[in-house]
N, C-alpha and C positions, 0 to 999 in steps of 0.2 A: 269104795271102802276096800281095804286089803286086810285079809286075815292071815296071820302067820301061825304055823304050828312049830314051835321051837324044837320039838323033839324030832320032827321029820324034815324041817325046813320047807314044807309045802307052802305054796302061795295060792290063795283063792281070791280072785277078783270078783266081788259081789256086784250084782246088778245085771239086768237084761240088756241094757244099752250102755255103751261106754265110749265117750269121746276123749278119753284121757290120753294125754301125750306121754311119750316115753319118759320125759323129764318128770312129770307129775308122778308117774308110776314109780320111778326110781326114788323120788323123795318119800313116797308113802312106804315103799318097801324098806328103806333105810330107817324110817321112823319106827315102823313095826319091829324091825330087828333090834333096834336100840333098846327097846323095853322088853323084848322077849327073853326067855330064860327061866327055867323052873326055880322057884324059891320054896323052901320048906319053912313054915312058920309054926308057932305053937298051935297044934291041932288044926293046921290048915296048910294048903298048898296054893301056890299062885304062879302065874306067868308061863304056864306050859303052852298057852295060846295067847297071842297078842293081836291087836287090831289097830289100824290107823285110818282115820277119816279125814277127808279133804273137802270141807264145805266151800261154797261159792266165794267166800271172802279170802280164801287162800291159806288160812291157818290150818295146821295139822294137829289133830287131837288123837291121842293114843290111849289104849286101855289094855289091861291084861285080865285073864281069867282068875277068879278067886274061888276056891272051894274049901268050905268048912263043914263041920257036922251040921250046923244050923242052916246054912244057905250056900247057894252056888251062884256066882255072878259071871256071866259070859264076858269075854273080851269086848264084844260089840257093845254090850250094855255099858261097860266101864268107859269105853271111848265116847259113847253118846252122853253119859253123865258129865264127862269132862267138857264136851262141846256145849251142852246146855248150861253148865255152870259158868261158862264164858259168854253166855247170852247170845249164842249162835244157834242156827238151826239148818 
């Protein structure tokens, strides 16, 4: 999983062990950057952090952070929701 901070362009590769190829890393980074970027919504902000997940089947799922008065959703949670909605784990 790669987490991108759109404001600082920092990349964090999550996980203790990683056998990820440079091609996979580049695909994940591009996917995370494609959805990154702060958005201001009515009483909410979104997208300041983005995340990309690459499960075993090879599909990439992305997510962004969403912050409202009522709730905060992490980019990682958002990406996991997208992956689970597609019936992958």
